[in-house]
C-alpha positions in Angstrom: -18.2 -7.3 55.4 -21.1 -9.7 55.6 -23.8 -8.6 53.2 -26.1 -11.5 53.4 -26.7 -14.5 55.7 -28.8 -17.5 54.9 -29.5 -20.1 57.6 -31.4 -23.4 57.5 -31.7 -25.8 60.4 -29.6 -23.9 63.0 -31.3 -23.7 66.4 -34.6 -21.9 65.8 -33.4 -20.4 62.5 -35.3 -22.9 60.3 -35.2 -20.8 57.1 -33.8 -17.3 57.5 -32.3 -14.9 54.9 -30.9 -11.5 56.1 -29.4 -8.6 54.2 -26.8 -6.5 56.1 -25.4 -3.1 55.6 -22.6 -1.3 57.5 -24.9 -1.0 60.6 -27.8 -3.1 61.5 -30.0 -3.2 64.6 -32.1 -6.3 65.3 -35.0 -5.4 67.6 -37.4 -7.8 69.3 -38.6 -9.2 72.6 -36.6 -11.5 74.8 -36.7 -15.2 73.8 -37.3 -14.6 70.1 -33.9 -16.0 69.1 -32.1 -12.8 68.2 -28.9 -14.1 69.7 -29.1 -17.2 67.5 -28.3 -14.9 64.5 -25.1 -14.0 66.3 -24.4 -17.7 67.1 -24.7 -18.6 63.4 -22.3 -15.8 62.4 -19.9 -16.9 65.2 -20.2 -20.5 64.1 -19.2 -19.6 60.6 -16.2 -17.7 61.9 -15.1 -20.7 63.9 -15.6 -23.1 61.0 -13.2 -20.9 59.0 -10.4 -21.6 61.4 -11.1 -24.6 63.7 -12.1 -28.3 63.5 -15.8 -29.0 63.3 -16.0 -30.3 66.9 -14.2 -27.4 68.4 -16.2 -24.9 66.4 -19.4 -26.5 67.8 -18.1 -26.4 71.3 -17.3 -22.7 71.2 -20.7 -21.5 70.1 -22.8 -20.0 73.0 -24.6 -22.7 74.9 -22.0 -25.4 74.4 -18.8 -23.3 74.8 -16.5 -24.6 77.5 -18.5 -27.8 78.1 -16.3 -30.8 77.7 -18.1 -33.3 75.6 -20.9 -30.9 74.7 -23.4 -32.4 72.3 -23.3 -30.9 68.8 -27.0 -31.7 68.4 -27.6 -28.5 70.5 -26.9 -26.6 67.3 -29.4 -28.3 65.1 -33.1 -27.6 64.7 -34.9 -30.1 67.0 -31.6 -31.8 67.3 -32.6 -34.6 69.7 -35.4 -36.0 67.7 -34.8 -39.1 65.5 -34.7 -37.6 62.0 -32.1 -36.3 59.6 -30.0 -33.5 61.1 -28.6 -30.9 58.7 -27.4 -27.3 58.9 -26.9 -25.2 55.8 -25.2 -21.8 56.2 -24.5 -19.3 53.4 -22.7 -16.0 53.6 -22.1 -13.4 51.0 -19.2 -11.1 51.9 -16.9 -8.4 50.7 -13.3 -9.4 51.4 -10.2 -7.1 51.5 -8.6 -6.3 48.2 -5.2 -7.3 49.7 -4.4 -10.0 52.3 -1.3 -11.0 54.3 -0.9 -14.6 55.2 0.7 -16.1 58.3 4.1 -16.1 56.6 3.9 -12.4 55.9 3.3 -12.9 52.1 1.0 -10.3 50.5 -1.5 -11.3 47.8 -4.5 -9.9 46.0 -7.7 -12.1 45.6 -9.1 -12.5 42.1 -12.5 -11.5 43.3 -13.7 -9.6 46.4 -17.4 -10.3 46.5 -17.9 -13.9 47.4 -20.5 -16.4 48.4 -19.5 -19.2 50.8 -21.8 -22.2 51.5 -21.4 -25.0 53.9 -23.7 -27.9 54.9 -23.1 -30.0 58.0 -24.8 -33.2 59.0 -24.8 -35.2 62.2 -24.0 -38.9 62.7 -23.3 -41.4 65.4 -19.8 -41.4 67.1 -17.4 -44.2 66.3 -17.1 -44.6 70.1 -19.8 -46.9 71.7 -21.2 -44.2 74.1 -20.2 -41.1 72.1 -22.7 -38.3 71.5 -22.1 -38.2 67.8 -20.2 -35.9 65.6 -20.5 -33.4 62.8 -20.0 -34.3 59.1 -19.0 -32.0 56.3 -21.5 -32.6 53.5 -20.9 -29.7 51.2 -18.6 -26.7 50.9 -18.6 -24.1 48.1 -16.9 -20.7 47.5 -17.8 -18.7 44.4 -17.7 -15.2 43.1 -20.9 -13.3 43.2 -21.8 -12.4 39.6 -22.5 -8.8 38.7 -21.2 -7.9 42.1 -21.8 -4.1 42.2 -25.4 -4.6 41.3 -25.9 -7.2 44.0 -24.8 -4.8 46.8 -28.1 -3.4 48.0 -27.2 -1.0 50.8 -26.7 2.6 49.7 -23.0 3.3 48.9 -21.1 5.8 46.8 -19.3 4.9 43.6 -16.0 5.8 45.3 -16.8 3.2 48.0 -17.7 0.5 45.6 -14.7 1.1 43.4 -12.4 0.7 46.3 -13.9 -2.6 47.7 -15.2 -4.5 44.7 -13.1 -6.3 42.1 -15.5 -7.3 39.3 -13.2 -8.0 36.4 -14.6 -11.6 35.9 -17.9 -13.3 36.5 -18.9 -16.5 38.2 -15.5 -17.9 39.2 -15.4 -21.0 41.4 -12.9 -21.4 44.1 -14.3 -24.4 46.1 -16.9 -26.8 44.8 -18.4 -30.1 45.9 -18.7 -33.4 44.1 -20.8 -36.3 45.2 -19.2 -39.7 44.3 -22.0 -42.1 44.9 -21.3 -44.6 47.7 -17.8 -43.2 48.1 -19.1 -40.0 49.6 -18.2 -36.4 49.0 -15.1 -34.6 47.8 -14.3 -30.9 47.9 -12.5 -29.5 44.8 -10.0 -26.7 45.3 -9.7 -24.6 42.1 -6.6 -22.7 41.1 -8.0 -19.3 42.1 -11.1 -19.7 40.0 -9.8 -21.9 37.2 -9.4 -25.7 36.8 -9.4 -28.1 39.7 -6.1 -28.0 41.5 -6.8 -30.7 44.0 -9.7 -32.7 45.3 -10.1 -33.8 48.9 -12.4 -36.6 50.1 -14.3 -35.4 53.2 -15.9 -38.7 54.4 -14.0 -38.4 57.6 -13.1 -34.7 57.4 -12.6 -33.1 60.8 -12.7 -29.5 59.5 -13.7 -27.4 56.5 -11.3 -27.1 53.6 -11.5 -23.3 54.0 -10.0 -23.6 57.5 -6.9 -25.5 56.1 -5.9 -22.6 53.8 -3.3 -20.8 55.9 -1.1 -19.3 53.1 -1.8 -17.0 50.1 -1.1 -19.7 47.5 -4.9 -19.5 46.9 -5.4 -15.8 47.6 -9.2 -15.7 47.2 -9.8 -18.7 49.4 -7.4 -17.3 52.0 -9.1 -13.9 51.8 -12.5 -15.5 52.6 -11.0 -17.3 55.5 -9.3 -14.2 56.7 -12.5 -12.2 56.5 -14.6 -14.7 58.3 -12.1 -15.1 61.2 -12.7 -11.4 61.9 -16.4 -11.9 62.6 -16.5 -11.6 66.4 -19.0 -11.2 69.2 -18.1 -8.3 71.5 -19.3 -9.0 75.0 -17.6 -6.4 77.2 -17.2 -7.6 80.8 -16.4 -5.0 83.5 -14.0 -7.3 85.3 -12.0 -7.7 82.1 -12.1 -4.0 81.3 -10.8 -3.1 84.8 -7.8 -5.5 84.6 -4.3 -3.9 84.1 -2.1 -5.3 81.4 1.5 -6.6 81.6 4.2 -5.4 79.3 4.3 -8.6 77.2 0.6 -9.1 76.8 -1.6 -8.6 73.7 -2.2 -5.1 72.4 -5.6 -5.5 70.9 -9.0 -5.5 72.7 -10.3 -8.9 73.4 -13.9 -9.9 72.9 -14.6 -9.6 76.6 -12.7 -6.3 77.0 -9.3 -7.5 78.2 -6.2 -5.4 77.2 -8.0 -2.1 77.2 -5.0 -0.2 78.6 -2.4 -1.7 76.3 -4.7 -1.2 73.3 -5.1 2.5 74.0 -1.3 2.8 74.7 -0.5 1.1 71.4 -2.9 3.5 69.5 -1.5 6.6 71.2 2.1 5.6 70.6 1.7 4.3 67.0 4.2 5.7 64.5 1.5 8.1 63.1 1.0 9.6 66.5 4.4 9.1 68.1 5.1 12.8 68.2 1.8 13.6 70.0 0.3 10.7 71.9 -1.8 13.2 73.9 -3.8 13.9 70.8 -5.3 10.4 70.9 -5.8 10.5 74.7 -7.6 13.9 74.2 -9.8 12.5 71.4 -10.9 9.5 73.4 -11.5 11.7 76.5 -13.6 14.1 74.4 -15.8 11.3 73.1 -16.1 9.9 76.6 -17.3 13.3 77.9 -20.4 12.8 75.7 -21.8 10.8 78.6 -23.8 13.0 80.9 -22.5 12.7 84.5 -18.9 11.9 83.5 -16.8 14.9 84.1 -13.7 14.0 82.1 -10.7 16.4 82.2 -8.1 14.0 80.8 -7.3 10.3 80.1 -4.0 8.5 79.8 -2.3 5.1 80.2 0.5 4.9 82.8 3.2 2.3 82.8 4.4 1.1 86.2 8.1 0.3 86.0 8.1 -1.7 89.2 5.1 -3.9 88.4 5.6 -3.8 84.6 1.9 -3.1 84.0 -0.2 -0.6 82.0 -3.1 1.0 83.9 -5.7 3.3 82.4 -6.5 6.5 84.4 -9.2 9.0 84.1 -8.9 12.5 85.6 -12.1 14.3 86.5 -12.5 18.1 86.2 -12.2 18.5 89.9 -8.7 17.0 89.8 -9.6 13.5 91.1 -7.6 10.8 89.3 -9.3 7.4 89.0 -8.0 4.1 87.7 -10.2 2.0 85.4 -11.2 -0.3 88.2 -13.0 2.7 89.9 -15.2 3.5 86.9 -18.8 2.3 86.6 -19.7 -0.6 84.3 -21.5 1.6 81.8 -18.6 4.1 81.6 -16.1 1.3 81.0 -18.1 -0.2 78.2 -18.6 3.2 76.6 -14.8 3.9 77.0 -13.9 0.6 75.4 -16.0 1.5 72.3 -14.4 5.0 72.2 -11.0 3.3 72.1 -12.1 0.9 69.3 -13.3 3.9 67.3 -9.7 5.2 67.2 -8.1 1.9 66.4 -7.6 1.7 62.6 -6.3 -1.9 63.0 -9.6 -3.1 64.4 -11.7 -4.1 61.4 -14.2 -6.7 60.4 -17.7 -7.5 61.8 -18.6 -6.7 65.4 -21.8 -8.3 66.9 -23.0 -6.7 70.2 -25.9 -7.7 72.3 -27.8 -4.9 74.0 -25.1 -2.2 74.0 -27.5 -0.1 76.1 -26.9 -2.3 79.2 -25.5 -0.2 82.1 -26.2 3.1 80.3 -28.5 5.7 81.8 -31.5 6.4 79.5 -30.3 10.0 79.1 -27.0 8.7 77.6 -28.7 6.4 75.0 -28.3 8.9 72.2 -24.5 9.1 72.8 -24.2 5.3 72.9 -26.3 4.7 69.7 -24.3 7.4 67.9 -21.0 5.8 69.0 -22.0 2.4 67.9 -23.1 3.7 64.5 -19.8 5.7 64.1 -17.9 2.4 64.6 -19.2 1.2 61.3 -17.7 2.2 58.0 -19.1 5.2 56.2 -20.2 3.8 52.8 -20.2 7.3 51.2 -16.4 7.3 51.4 -13.7 4.8 50.5 -12.3 2.8 53.5 -9.1 4.3 55.0 -7.3 4.7 58.3 -9.9 7.4 59.0 -12.8 5.2 57.8 -11.9 1.6 58.8 -13.7 -1.2 57.0 -15.8 -2.2 60.0 -19.4 -3.5 60.2 -21.6 -3.4 63.3 -24.7 -5.5 64.1 -26.5 -5.1 67.4 -29.6 -6.5 69.0 -31.9 -4.9 71.5 -35.3 -5.0 73.1 -35.0 -1.3 74.3 -37.6 1.1 72.9 -35.1 3.9 73.5 -32.5 2.3 71.1 -35.2 1.5 68.5 -36.4 5.1 68.5 -32.9 6.4 67.9 -32.2 4.1 64.9 -32.8 5.0 61.3 -35.7 2.7 60.2 -33.6 1.5 57.3 -31.1 0.1 59.8 -33.8 -1.9 61.7 -34.8 -5.5 61.4 -37.8 -6.5 63.5 -37.6 -10.0 65.2 -40.8 -11.9 65.2 -41.9 -15.5 65.8 -43.7 -17.2 62.8 -45.3 -20.6 62.3 -43.6 -22.5 59.5 -43.8 -26.0 58.2 -41.3 -28.1 60.2 -39.1 -30.9 58.7 -40.9 -34.2 59.1 -44.3 -32.5 59.3 -46.2 -30.2 61.6 -45.6 -26.6 62.3 -42.9 -24.8 64.3 -42.3 -21.4 65.7 -39.2 -19.9 64.1 -37.4 -16.6 64.0 -38.4 -14.2 61.3 -36.6 -10.9 60.7 -38.6 -8.2 58.9 -37.1 -5.1 57.3 -38.9 -1.7 57.3 -41.2 -1.5 54.3 -39.6 1.7 52.9 -36.0 0.6 53.4 -33.4 -0.7 50.9 -33.9 -4.2 52.5 -37.5 -4.5 51.5 -38.2 -6.9 48.7 -41.4 -7.0 46.7 -43.9 -9.6 48.0 -41.8 -10.4 51.0 -43.0 -9.5 54.6 -42.0 -6.1 56.0 -42.9 -4.1 59.0 -44.4 -0.6 59.3 -44.6 1.9 62.2 -47.9 0.2 63.3 -45.9 -3.0 64.0 -43.6 -1.3 66.4 -46.1 0.7 68.5 -44.7 -0.9 71.6 -41.3 0.6 70.9 -42.7 4.1 70.1 -45.4 4.7 72.7 -45.5 5.2 76.4 -46.4 2.0 78.4 -50.1 2.1 79.2 -49.6 1.5 82.9 -46.8 4.1 83.3 -46.9 5.7 86.8 -44.8 8.8 85.9 -45.7 11.1 83.1 -44.6 14.6 82.1 -47.3 17.2 82.5 -48.8 18.0 79.1 -47.5 21.6 79.2 -43.9 20.3 79.3 -44.3 18.1 76.3 -45.0 20.9 73.8 
């Protein structure tokens, strides 16, 4: 779980610090840079598993572009000045991890702070666009962990997710060695330096090279960050049948929906009654007005060796997934994720209301909230350790959210590196919420009138007698 994100110099995030809980909604007008928050989270996730160049390529805006310029990620990246990005993430990691060799281990600490600083320099090739440099990388235990978790949570929840036996342990640290550059120290799970790596020509973070549980806390941080994903459900992907040998987990774009639901329904816990899962998903899908769901199941075609998801309406009509509307498919995918105990980590979703009738917004917002872990209970198969962050510009979504879950996106003038002023993203918490900090900017109901009031030029209005 990502509890705090600090960003300096990434796109239009010049100096942003954000506190997160299990569920967060970022609201603001188009063009503010709300999506850049998701880009920063996604970039951190890629840095935990991939080379620097590849991580930069995969972030929205440069993904899929061969030879894309890493300067796209920097604040004012094409001007002649020092380019630097600093990202910091405070996170709660699982109390037990399994590495790629199947070995189980328990980290020494579960509330950690990871910091990384990247610079930009010219390419060694004559006409290259330049490359990223690793300048600093640190991983430390957050001291007095339970007191630092600000979102409301029960003692039972905190007891189950926070190991706070020691204070201030260091797992990765950075040394500067004069003209010889920078070295990253790997500590023996919080003790003395086990090894030191020069990063003058490093192609990736040290965290991303930790693929076994020999250093369980470092591996736990890597494993947590790799589960930070952006969910962008595409109707074409959701409509696609699955073959028998394909993945059994929902992809970020929505692929493998049939095989995911089939796996959940036929898991050992449910093997005696797969119809129970199908009925549960169908029941949640029926929350959508206008969708007359009688039953839902996944059918395996022996001839084509494919799984296809079918919905049966109350009138008896049986429809394959490809015949369902875009909004219904997206809602259905989230219903399936809700039942998938194996699906954990951080989910970022942009404008989940897209394709949903306004009358169905309450069902969608409630479903998205239900995906997040309930912090009043310990995580379990019935309460997966999931976190959800959405962004929106919809007044309907804002009105349905608890004010304490809201962050208001605004553009503020700030001093820019090298002089002058720049318009940057600012995220304001509700003034009476747990996120509010004394003497820091907040928002009140007066600041979100546009989200709460009827548009002044509205052509259709309910008669006053119907509004009482």
